[in-house]
Structures are given as C-alpha cells and as structure tokens.
C-alpha positions as CSV (number, residue, x, y, z in Angstrom):
1,M,63.1,57.7,89.2
2,E,66.9,58.2,89.6
3,D,68.8,60.5,87.8
4,N,71.7,59.4,86.2
5,F,74.5,62.2,84.8
6,D,76.3,62.1,82.3
7,E,80.4,62.1,83.3
8,D,81.3,64.1,80.2
9,L,78.0,66.6,80.4
10,I,79.2,67.7,84.5
11,N,82.6,68.4,83.6
12,E,81.6,70.6,80.4
13,L,79.2,72.3,82.9
14,A,82.3,72.7,85.2
15,Y,84.2,74.2,83.0
16,K,81.4,77.0,81.3
17,W,80.9,77.5,85.7
18,L,84.7,78.3,85.7
19,N,84.2,80.8,82.6
20,G,81.4,82.3,83.6
21,T,79.3,81.1,80.4
22,I,77.0,78.4,82.6
23,T,72.9,79.5,81.9
24,E,70.3,79.1,84.8
25,E,69.4,76.1,82.9
26,E,72.4,74.4,83.3
27,K,73.5,75.8,86.5
28,A,70.2,73.9,88.0
29,V,71.8,70.7,86.3
30,Y,74.6,71.6,87.7
31,V,73.3,71.9,91.2
32,K,71.3,68.9,90.8
33,W,74.2,66.6,90.2
34,T,76.4,67.9,93.4
35,R,73.5,67.8,95.5
36,S,73.2,63.8,94.7
37,F,76.9,63.3,97.1
38,D,76.6,61.5,99.9
39,N,77.1,63.2,103.6
40,T,80.7,62.6,103.9
41,L,83.5,64.4,104.4
42,L,86.4,64.7,101.2
43,E,89.8,63.6,102.7
44,L,91.5,66.2,100.7
45,P,95.9,66.1,100.4
46,A,98.0,68.2,102.7
47,G,99.8,71.1,101.4
48,Y,96.0,72.5,99.8
49,S,95.1,76.4,100.8
50,S,94.0,77.6,104.0
51,S,90.8,77.8,102.1
52,V,90.0,74.4,100.9
53,S,91.1,73.0,104.4
54,A,88.9,75.1,106.3
55,L,86.5,73.4,103.8
56,R,87.6,70.5,105.3
57,D,87.4,71.3,108.9
58,R,84.1,72.7,108.8
59,G,82.9,69.3,106.9
60,H,81.6,71.4,104.1
61,A,83.0,69.5,101.2
62,K,81.4,66.5,100.1
63,L,82.5,63.1,98.8
64,M,81.6,61.9,95.1
65,Q,81.0,59.1,94.2
66,H,83.5,59.5,91.3
67,L,86.2,59.1,93.2
68,A,85.9,55.9,94.6
69,I,87.9,54.7,92.0
70,I,91.4,56.4,93.2
71,E,90.3,55.0,96.9
72,G,93.7,52.4,97.8
73,I,96.1,53.8,95.6
74,E,99.2,55.1,97.1
75,P,101.1,58.0,95.3
76,K,104.6,56.0,94.7
77,R,106.3,53.9,92.0
78,Y,103.6,53.8,89.5
79,R,104.2,54.5,86.4
80,L,100.3,56.4,84.7
81,T,99.1,55.0,81.5
82,R,97.1,57.3,80.0
83,N,94.5,55.9,81.3
84,W,95.1,56.7,84.3
85,W,96.0,60.4,83.5
86,K,92.1,60.8,82.1
87,I,90.9,59.3,85.7
88,F,92.4,61.8,87.8
89,A,92.0,64.5,85.1
90,A,88.5,63.7,85.8
91,A,88.4,63.4,89.1
92,F,90.6,66.7,89.7
93,I,87.7,69.1,87.7
94,M,85.5,66.9,89.8
95,V,87.5,68.3,93.6
96,V,87.6,72.2,92.2
97,T,84.5,72.0,90.9
98,C,83.0,71.3,94.4
99,L,84.6,73.2,95.9
100,I,84.1,76.2,94.1
101,F,80.5,75.0,94.3
102,L,80.6,74.7,98.0
103,L,82.3,78.4,98.3
104,V,79.9,79.6,96.1
105,Y,76.6,78.4,97.9
106,L,77.9,78.5,101.7
107,N,80.2,81.7,102.0
108,K,77.9,83.4,99.3
109,I,80.7,84.5,97.2
110,T,80.1,84.7,93.1
111,P,82.3,82.5,90.5
112,V,84.0,85.1,89.1
113,D,85.1,86.7,92.8
114,L,87.4,83.5,93.7
115,Q,91.0,83.0,93.6
116,K,92.0,79.8,92.5
117,V,92.3,77.2,95.5
118,S,95.5,76.8,95.7
119,Q,96.5,80.5,94.6
120,E,98.2,82.1,97.8
121,I,96.2,85.5,99.2
122,D,97.7,88.3,100.8
123,V,96.4,92.1,101.5
124,A,99.1,94.9,101.4
125,A,99.3,97.2,104.8
126,G,97.8,100.4,104.9
127,S,99.5,103.5,104.2
128,N,99.5,107.3,103.7
129,K,95.6,108.2,102.5
130,A,93.6,111.3,103.2
131,T,91.0,113.7,101.9
132,L,90.7,117.0,102.7
133,I,87.5,119.1,102.5
134,L,87.7,122.5,102.5
135,S,85.5,124.9,104.3
136,D,83.0,125.4,100.8
137,G,83.3,121.5,100.4
138,R,85.6,121.1,97.4
139,K,87.5,117.9,97.9
140,V,91.7,117.7,98.0
141,D,93.0,113.9,97.1
142,V,96.0,114.1,100.0
143,E,97.9,111.2,99.1
144,N,98.1,112.1,95.3
145,A,99.2,115.2,95.7
146,G,102.4,117.1,95.3
147,A,105.0,118.3,98.0
148,G,104.7,122.3,98.3
149,L,101.7,124.1,98.8
150,L,98.6,121.7,98.3
151,T,95.9,124.6,98.6
152,S,94.1,127.6,100.5
153,D,91.0,128.4,102.5
154,G,90.3,131.9,103.8
155,G,94.1,133.2,103.6
156,I,95.3,129.9,105.3
157,Q,97.7,128.2,103.7
158,I,97.8,124.8,103.4
159,D,101.1,122.9,102.9
160,K,102.4,119.0,102.4
161,A,105.7,118.1,103.3
162,A,107.8,116.2,101.8
163,D,107.5,113.5,104.8
164,G,103.3,113.6,103.6
165,Q,102.1,115.4,107.0
166,L,99.6,118.7,105.7
167,I,100.9,121.9,107.5
168,Y,98.7,125.5,108.0
169,Q,100.5,128.5,107.9
170,S,98.6,131.8,108.1
171,A,99.8,134.0,105.8
172,N,96.8,136.6,107.1
173,N,96.7,136.7,111.6
174,N,93.6,138.6,110.6
175,A,91.9,135.5,108.4
176,P,88.5,134.4,108.9
177,A,88.3,131.1,110.7
178,K,86.9,128.6,108.2
179,I,86.1,124.8,109.8
180,N,88.4,122.0,107.4
181,T,87.9,118.3,107.8
182,I,89.8,115.5,107.1
183,V,89.0,112.1,106.3
184,I,91.5,108.7,106.9
185,P,89.7,106.0,104.9
186,W,90.0,102.2,106.0
187,G,93.7,100.9,105.2
188,G,94.6,104.6,106.1
189,Q,96.4,107.0,108.1
190,Y,97.6,110.3,108.0
191,R,100.0,113.4,110.0
192,V,98.3,117.5,110.4
193,Q,99.9,120.0,111.6
194,L,97.1,122.6,113.0
195,P,96.8,126.5,112.7
196,D,98.8,126.4,116.4
197,G,101.4,124.6,115.9
198,T,99.7,121.3,117.2
199,K,100.8,117.8,115.7
200,V,97.8,115.2,115.2
201,W,98.6,111.4,114.2
202,L,95.6,110.1,112.2
203,N,94.6,106.0,112.3
204,A,92.6,104.4,110.0
205,A,89.1,105.2,109.4
206,S,89.2,108.7,111.6
207,T,87.6,112.4,110.8
208,L,89.3,115.5,112.4
209,K,87.1,118.9,112.5
210,Y,89.2,122.1,113.0
211,S,89.0,125.7,112.3
212,T,92.0,127.6,110.0
213,S,92.8,130.0,112.1
214,Y,92.0,130.4,116.4
215,T,92.8,134.1,116.6
216,G,90.1,135.7,118.9
217,M,89.1,132.3,120.3
218,K,88.6,131.4,124.0
219,E,89.3,128.0,123.0
220,R,90.6,125.8,120.4
221,R,88.2,122.8,119.4
222,V,88.2,120.0,117.3
223,E,86.0,117.4,116.4
224,L,87.1,113.5,116.4
225,I,85.7,110.3,115.2
226,G,87.8,107.6,115.7
227,E,91.9,107.4,116.8
228,A,94.2,110.2,116.9
229,Y,97.4,110.8,119.1
230,F,97.8,114.6,120.0
231,E,100.8,116.8,120.6
232,V,99.5,119.7,122.0
233,A,101.7,123.2,121.3
234,H,100.7,125.0,124.9
235,N,99.2,128.2,124.9
236,K,98.1,128.7,128.4
237,K,94.9,131.5,127.2
238,Q,93.6,128.9,124.8
239,P,92.7,125.4,125.9
240,F,92.8,122.8,123.7
241,I,89.3,120.9,123.6
242,V,88.7,117.7,121.7
243,Q,85.3,116.5,121.4
244,T,84.1,113.1,120.9
245,S,80.9,111.2,120.6
246,N,80.9,110.7,124.2
247,Q,83.7,112.8,125.8
248,V,85.1,116.0,126.2
249,V,89.1,116.4,127.0
250,K,90.1,119.2,127.9
251,V,94.3,120.1,127.5
252,L,96.8,123.3,128.2
253,G,99.5,121.5,126.7
254,T,100.3,117.7,126.6
255,H,100.6,114.4,124.9
256,F,97.7,112.0,124.7
257,N,96.0,109.1,122.3
258,I,91.7,109.1,122.3
259,N,90.5,105.9,121.1
260,S,86.9,106.6,120.1
261,Y,85.5,104.6,116.6
262,A,82.0,103.9,116.7
263,D,82.3,100.2,116.7
264,E,84.1,100.1,120.0
265,K,82.2,99.6,123.3
266,R,83.9,102.2,125.0
267,T,85.9,105.2,124.5
268,V,89.5,105.2,125.9
269,T,91.9,108.3,126.2
270,T,96.2,107.4,127.4
271,L,98.2,110.3,128.6
272,A,101.8,109.8,127.7
273,E,102.7,113.6,129.0
274,G,101.4,116.5,130.8
275,S,97.5,115.6,132.5
276,V,94.4,115.7,131.2
277,K,90.4,116.5,132.0
278,V,88.1,114.1,130.9
279,T,84.1,115.0,131.0
280,T,81.5,113.0,130.4
281,G,77.9,112.8,131.3
282,G,78.3,116.0,134.2
283,T,81.4,114.1,135.7
284,S,84.9,114.8,135.3
285,K,88.2,113.2,136.2
286,T,92.0,114.1,135.6
287,I,94.4,112.3,134.0
288,R,98.3,112.0,134.5
289,P,100.8,110.5,132.7
290,G,100.7,106.5,132.5
291,E,97.1,106.8,133.4
292,Q,94.0,106.0,130.7
293,S,90.3,107.2,131.5
294,I,87.8,104.5,130.0
295,V,84.5,105.8,129.8
296,S,81.2,104.1,129.1
297,S,77.2,104.3,129.7
298,N,78.0,108.2,131.1
299,K,80.8,106.6,133.2
300,I,84.5,107.6,133.5
301,M,86.9,105.0,135.0
302,V,90.6,105.7,135.2
303,Q,93.4,103.0,135.3
304,P,97.3,102.6,134.5
305,A,97.9,102.5,131.1
306,D,100.1,100.0,129.3
307,L,101.5,103.4,127.1
308,K,103.8,100.4,124.8
309,V,100.3,99.0,123.6
310,S,98.0,102.0,123.6
311,L,100.2,104.4,121.5
312,A,101.9,101.4,119.2
313,W,100.0,102.1,116.3
314,K,101.8,105.8,115.9
315,D,105.1,103.8,116.3
316,N,104.3,101.9,113.4
317,K,103.6,98.8,115.4
318,M,100.3,96.5,116.4
319,T,100.9,95.4,119.9
320,F,98.6,92.6,121.5
321,K,98.9,92.3,125.2
322,D,95.8,89.7,126.2
323,T,93.9,91.2,123.6
324,G,90.2,89.4,122.8
325,I,90.0,88.1,119.0
326,A,87.3,90.9,118.3
327,E,89.0,93.6,119.6
328,V,92.3,91.9,117.6
329,M,90.0,91.8,114.2
330,R,88.4,95.2,114.2
331,Q,91.9,96.7,114.1
332,I,92.9,94.3,111.2
333,S,89.6,94.8,110.1
334,R,90.5,99.1,109.7
335,W,94.5,99.4,109.1
336,Y,94.2,96.6,106.0
337,N,90.8,97.1,105.2
338,V,89.6,93.5,105.1
339,K,86.1,92.4,106.4
340,I,85.8,90.4,109.2
341,E,83.6,87.1,109.4
342,Y,82.6,84.9,112.2
343,Q,81.2,81.3,111.5
344,G,80.0,80.3,114.5
345,A,80.8,81.8,117.9
346,I,83.5,84.5,118.2
347,P,86.4,82.4,119.6
348,E,87.4,82.8,122.9
349,D,91.5,83.2,122.1
350,T,93.7,86.4,123.2
351,I,96.3,87.5,121.3
352,T,100.0,88.9,122.9
353,G,102.1,89.9,120.3
354,T,104.1,92.6,118.5
355,I,104.0,92.9,114.4
356,R,105.2,96.0,111.7
357,R,102.1,98.0,110.5
358,D,103.7,98.0,107.1
359,S,103.2,94.0,107.3
360,N,101.3,92.4,104.7
361,L,98.2,91.0,106.1
362,S,99.6,87.7,105.7
363,S,102.3,88.1,108.6
364,V,99.3,88.5,111.5
365,L,98.3,85.3,109.8
366,K,100.9,83.5,110.9
367,M,100.4,84.5,114.3
368,F,97.1,83.1,114.5
369,E,98.5,79.8,112.7
370,A,100.6,79.9,115.6
371,M,97.7,79.7,118.0
372,Q,95.9,77.1,116.6
373,I,93.1,80.2,115.1
374,K,91.5,78.4,112.7
375,F,91.1,81.1,109.2
376,T,90.8,81.4,105.5
377,L,91.3,84.7,103.5
378,V,89.0,85.4,100.2
379,Q,89.2,88.4,97.8
380,T,85.2,89.1,96.7
381,T,84.7,92.0,93.9
382,Q,83.6,94.0,97.0
383,G,87.7,93.6,98.6
384,S,89.0,91.1,100.4
385,K,87.0,89.3,103.8
386,L,89.1,86.9,106.8
387,I,86.5,84.2,108.0
388,I,87.4,83.1,111.3
389,M,86.3,79.5,111.6
390,P,85.2,78.0,115.1
391,N,88.1,75.9,116.5
392,H,87.2,72.5,117.8
393,N,90.6,71.5,119.1
C-alpha cells in the first residue's frame, strides 16, 4: 500500500528537525518520506556552497517529486503571484531539509551540528599555545600567562619573554636537575630556550621533554615527539642528544630540524648548519648541511634536502613541492586542528606551492580548488572536519 504524505505535515516535521524538537516517532515518518524519492540526481543552481555542490557531485542528493512543478520555469521576467511565492517557499524548504537529512545520515553528523548550507565556514590558523608540565606534575597554561616570571622549578627560574618564548635561567648553579615537559596542542606552536642556551622551535602536536639543568652531566639529552627545529648551543664537553621513538641524533653545536610524528611512516632529520650523527638499530650515518636523513624500519637513507620545504614551517610558511595529498592533509590537520576524512580512495594528486601559516584555512583550500580537488568543510560539535571527495574528472 502506497503511503500518502501530507505536504503541510512534512513541512512541519522539517521545521521541528531544524530546531531540534522532533520526536522519534515523527523522525521515523520524516525518514520514511525521504526514502520515497526516486534515485535521481538533484540539479542545484550554480553558486551553492561547496557542501551542497559536493553532495550533488557525489550523487547523494535525490530528486523530490514535489519539485516537478517548477521544471521548465526560466528565471527571467516573471511577476510572481502569491501562489508562486508559496510554491517556491515550499520547494526551498524541501530542498534544504533533504540536504540536511543526507548530511546527517551519510556523513554521520547530527542536525544541531550543521551550519546552514549556504553559510561560509572557515578555520583560523594555529597560534602560540603550550602547556608546561613541571617536575612535580603541576601544569602551567603558557599561552594565557603574562610576560615576566612564569614559575620556578627546583631553583630554576622560568620566564616568559615579551615575544612569547620560554626562557630557563639558573639562579643556582648547584640546583638539582628536574625534568620538565612542554606540550604543544594541535593548532599550536611554541619556542623555548633551554638552560644551556639551546633554542627550540616546536611545531603543532609536539612534545619535548628536557632537564632544567645540565650541571655535572656528560650529555644534554632531550626527548622529542613531533617536529622541532634546534639551534644548539656549542659545548664540546657536553654533546647534545635528541631521542625520538626510532632514532638518536648526536650533535655538538648545530642547526637542524627533526620531523618525527607518530602518524608519519618515517623520521626525517634535515641539517641547516654543522653536522649531526643519526643512529638507529645499531647503524649510524653523519649528515652535512643541505642533506637529510630518512629513518624507516631501522634503516637510514641520506639524500639532498630542499631546505625551503623542510624548514618552511619555522619561517611561518607551508611549502609543498610535488607533495602527496595525504602528507599535505596531515600537515593541515595538525596546524588547523581539523579532522581529515576521505570519501573513497585518497587522491593521487601532488601539490606544489607556498602559503603563509597565519592564513585562514580558506586560503589553503583555494589552492585545492585551482587543482580541481573536491572537498567540503563542515563544523561539528567535535570540531571542524575537512572531507576530501573522489575526483571523477
């Protein structure tokens, strides 16, 4: 037996869905109504938001039989009567509610999470954010602290400079060494000057563990998760050691970058000045300025480095050179604190270009648009999500 859906009832349910007052019983009726459509693409006017266009391109939208009444109407020189306004109002409600239903059930987003379909969504760039964990477990929100003395730990004074960086200063040369940890969240970055004068730039989603004093120690050892650029203060008597999950880097005084994120398949050490020795699985190799080591599966490969690409983040840029989409998306995800989702296989495109890291996400997406990479950006209660679509061109 064929169901007869009253148009006024459907419109009422649509409004209830939008304002969150719909009951489970009413929702079941509404869902049943949406499933009664023919599986035909809904052709939408040009100029709709990327979310709507993406739905159309993916073939997710369905043609509602109620809209057949406006087929063949040309948008020119019509004086709309009161009845025509009713028709267009009803049609608009049906289009919007159908799109909301499809976004909810196909993208697993609840109705209250959705922005209006035509609304522009953007995400601000990352900024200086960090949490300092002291030796006794106390946590200090560095971002919101004022300049000056931040705190102290075991006789070591920790200051926050006017430019935001943390500076460790020993008030007592015999102060016992304590272990501090600085944690950079997704969408953050920070700089810290260690007790020996070594300067460290930390990228988003990174953690550095270090000692508050190196007095009497044979080496200056730190532990890194994520990415950091080091300008190591020279001390021939105390080598500087950076330990990651799969390698150890030993230096006396030099400038270098280490990329060692857990979601990357390899650890890359890029040298700008001096020399460093990289060790993994019992194998060691020395790299020189302009080179980089790549560690994967306990093997080390040394190759020429493009410093403009590898060190761009430190200079407030994102630079890509024939970089695969997946790698680009991981960088974007960490810096803009957005979740990345792929609808289908990951596109095989590569990206070449440079943008400023203080640009909003929309600036990055313009690069994608120029390359015909399809995407949609949505906002949920869990944060922003960038959905990458298959490219069928």
